C-alpha positions as CSV (number, residue, x, y, z in Angstrom):
1,X,84.6,67.7,75.4
2,X,87.8,69.6,75.7
3,X,90.6,69.5,77.8
4,X,92.9,72.9,78.0
5,X,96.0,72.5,79.9
6,X,98.0,75.3,80.5
7,X,101.8,74.8,81.4
8,X,103.7,76.5,84.2
9,X,105.1,76.1,87.7
10,X,103.0,76.6,90.8
11,X,103.3,79.1,93.8
12,X,103.7,83.0,93.9
13,X,107.3,82.7,93.2
14,X,106.7,81.7,89.4
15,X,103.3,83.5,88.6
16,X,104.7,86.1,86.8
17,X,107.3,84.3,84.8
18,X,107.8,84.0,81.1
19,X,107.5,80.0,81.7
20,X,103.9,80.6,83.3
21,X,102.3,82.3,80.3
22,X,100.3,79.0,80.0
23,X,98.8,79.4,83.2
24,X,98.0,83.5,82.4
25,X,96.3,82.2,79.3
26,X,93.9,79.8,81.2
27,X,93.2,82.3,83.9
28,X,92.2,84.8,81.3
29,X,90.0,82.6,79.7
30,X,88.3,81.4,83.1
31,X,87.7,85.1,84.1
32,X,86.2,86.0,80.9
33,X,83.9,83.2,80.4
34,X,82.6,82.9,84.0
35,X,83.9,79.3,84.6
36,X,83.5,77.9,88.2
37,X,86.0,78.5,90.9
38,X,89.4,76.6,90.6
39,X,90.0,73.6,92.8
40,X,92.5,71.0,93.5
41,X,92.6,67.8,91.4
42,X,94.6,65.9,89.1
43,X,97.8,67.1,90.8
44,X,96.7,70.6,89.7
45,X,94.2,73.0,89.8
46,X,91.1,72.4,87.6
47,X,87.9,74.6,86.7
48,X,85.2,73.7,84.0
49,X,82.6,75.8,82.1
50,X,81.4,76.4,78.5
51,X,82.9,77.9,75.6
52,X,80.4,78.1,72.8
53,X,78.6,74.8,73.0
54,X,81.5,73.0,73.7
55,X,82.1,71.8,77.6
56,X,85.6,72.7,78.1
57,X,88.0,71.8,81.3
58,X,91.0,73.8,82.1
59,X,93.9,72.4,84.0
60,X,97.0,73.9,85.7
61,X,99.5,71.2,86.5
62,X,100.8,71.8,89.7
63,X,103.7,69.1,89.4
64,X,106.0,71.7,88.1
65,X,107.0,72.2,84.4
66,X,109.3,69.1,83.9
67,X,106.4,66.5,85.0
68,X,103.4,68.1,83.5
69,X,102.5,65.1,81.7
70,X,101.4,63.2,85.0
71,X,98.7,65.7,85.7
72,X,97.5,65.9,82.0
73,X,97.5,62.5,81.5
74,X,95.7,61.9,84.8
75,X,92.8,64.4,83.8
76,X,92.7,63.1,80.1
77,X,92.1,59.4,81.5
78,X,89.5,60.6,84.1
79,X,87.1,62.0,81.6
80,X,87.9,59.3,79.1
81,X,89.2,62.0,76.5
82,X,91.3,61.0,73.5
83,X,94.8,63.0,72.7
84,X,92.7,64.6,70.1
85,X,90.5,66.4,72.6
86,X,93.7,68.1,74.3
87,X,95.1,71.6,73.8
88,X,98.2,72.9,75.4
89,X,99.1,76.5,75.9
90,X,102.8,76.8,76.4
91,X,105.6,79.3,76.2
92,X,107.7,79.5,72.9
93,X,111.2,80.7,72.8
94,X,111.0,80.5,68.9
95,X,108.5,83.1,68.4
96,X,108.7,86.7,69.0
97,X,107.1,88.2,71.9
98,X,103.2,88.5,71.5
99,X,103.2,86.1,68.5
100,X,101.0,83.0,68.5
101,X,100.8,79.8,66.5
102,X,98.6,77.0,66.8
103,X,99.9,73.7,65.9
104,X,98.6,69.9,65.6
105,X,101.4,67.3,66.8
106,X,104.9,67.6,66.1
107,X,108.0,67.3,68.1
108,X,108.8,69.1,71.7
109,X,111.7,71.2,70.3
110,X,113.4,70.9,73.9
111,X,110.5,72.3,75.9
112,X,110.5,70.3,79.1
113,X,106.6,70.6,79.9
114,X,105.9,69.3,76.0
115,X,108.5,66.4,76.5
116,X,106.7,65.2,79.6
117,X,103.5,65.1,78.0
118,X,104.8,63.5,74.9
119,X,106.1,60.6,77.3
120,X,102.9,60.0,78.9
121,X,100.5,60.8,75.8
122,X,102.5,60.9,72.7
123,X,102.8,63.8,70.3
124,X,99.3,64.0,68.6
125,X,97.5,67.0,70.5
126,X,96.8,70.6,69.7
127,X,99.6,73.0,71.0
128,X,99.0,76.9,71.4
129,X,102.6,78.4,71.0
130,X,102.8,81.7,72.8
131,X,105.7,83.6,71.7
132,X,107.9,85.1,74.5
133,X,111.2,85.7,72.3
134,X,114.7,84.2,72.9
135,X,117.2,85.6,75.1
136,X,119.9,85.3,72.3
137,X,122.2,82.6,73.6
138,X,121.1,79.1,75.1
139,X,123.0,79.4,78.4
140,X,120.7,82.3,79.3
141,X,117.4,80.5,78.5
142,X,116.9,78.9,82.0
143,X,117.1,82.5,83.6
144,X,115.3,84.1,80.8
145,X,112.2,81.7,81.2
146,X,112.1,81.7,85.0
147,X,112.2,85.8,85.0
148,X,109.3,87.9,85.0
149,X,107.6,89.6,82.2
150,X,109.1,93.2,81.9
151,X,106.8,96.2,82.3
152,X,107.3,96.8,79.0
153,X,105.5,93.8,77.9
154,X,102.5,94.4,79.6
155,X,100.7,95.9,76.8
156,X,101.0,93.4,74.3
157,X,100.8,90.6,77.4
158,X,97.2,92.1,78.1
159,X,96.1,92.3,74.4
160,X,97.3,88.7,73.8
161,X,95.3,87.3,77.0
162,X,92.0,89.3,75.9
163,X,92.5,88.0,72.5
164,X,92.9,84.4,73.6
165,X,90.0,84.8,76.0
166,X,87.8,86.6,72.8
167,X,88.9,83.3,70.4
168,X,88.4,80.5,72.8
169,X,85.2,79.5,71.7
170,X,86.4,79.2,68.2
171,X,89.6,77.2,69.4
172,X,87.0,74.6,71.6
173,X,85.3,74.2,68.2
174,X,88.5,73.0,66.5
175,X,88.6,76.3,64.3
176,X,92.5,77.3,65.3
177,X,92.3,79.8,62.1
178,X,89.2,81.7,63.5
179,X,90.8,81.7,67.2
180,X,93.8,83.1,66.0
181,X,92.2,86.0,64.0
182,X,90.4,87.0,67.3
183,X,93.8,87.3,68.7
184,X,95.2,89.0,65.8
185,X,92.3,91.8,66.2
186,X,93.6,92.5,69.7
187,X,97.2,92.8,69.0
188,X,96.5,95.0,65.8
189,X,93.1,96.4,65.6
190,X,92.1,97.9,62.4
191,X,92.9,101.4,62.0
192,X,89.6,103.5,62.2
193,X,88.7,104.8,58.8
194,X,89.2,108.9,58.3
195,X,85.8,110.4,58.5
196,X,84.4,110.5,54.8
197,X,84.9,114.4,53.7
198,X,81.5,116.2,53.6
199,X,81.0,117.8,50.1
200,X,81.5,120.9,49.9
201,X,78.5,123.2,49.4
202,X,77.9,124.8,46.2
203,X,78.8,128.5,46.0
204,X,76.1,130.7,46.8
205,X,74.9,132.4,43.8
206,X,73.6,135.9,43.9
207,X,70.8,136.5,42.0
208,X,70.9,138.9,39.0
209,X,69.6,142.2,40.0
210,X,65.9,142.5,38.7
211,X,65.4,145.3,36.0
212,X,62.7,147.3,37.2
213,X,62.9,149.9,34.0
214,X,59.8,150.7,32.0
215,X,60.2,149.5,28.1
216,X,60.3,153.2,27.6
217,X,63.0,153.6,29.8
218,X,65.3,151.1,28.6
219,X,64.9,152.6,25.1
220,X,66.0,155.9,26.1
221,X,69.2,154.5,28.0
222,X,70.1,152.6,24.9
223,X,70.8,155.9,22.8
224,X,72.3,158.0,25.8
């Protein structure tokens, strides 16, 4: 069994924020794979289903971002899972919009949701880092992450969500590379190959005109 936790803030006010891309990822996976209806549990919303052969719990903490670790730790304890069974989906300022990376362990890089999870569980869990880009200056970060995605972002955002839903079974089985490949196919689908050129038909040859002259006529014609 695996626990997928998406980070964000609860409520309609924050639903479209860049900071809520983790919630969006879980919604896409749940919808695509027919998970059960969401219900209140573990200081958040949870649902369960299967991704491939793996049973997976999806969790959206409603403790607000800075206290995400409370909800995630409670769920992990309830299901008697190890930290290695946890995958966290979160926004990443240091990746360009639409870029995705899977990372095992490491620091929290100042992300308050990850900082909270580190405080409750330590760093040894898997992260799916979802690029949202950087506003250019640290003083603008708070306003940037708490603003909605722009309309111009919608196409790549939709492709990213579909790609994560496609690759979710691979991620659940521990194959991060195949998960990333599935996302890559949605974000940059292979270009269709040009249709093979049909071989040109051989030029029609006009058959030689049949000589119907008699041998005598041929001889006469030679001496004309």
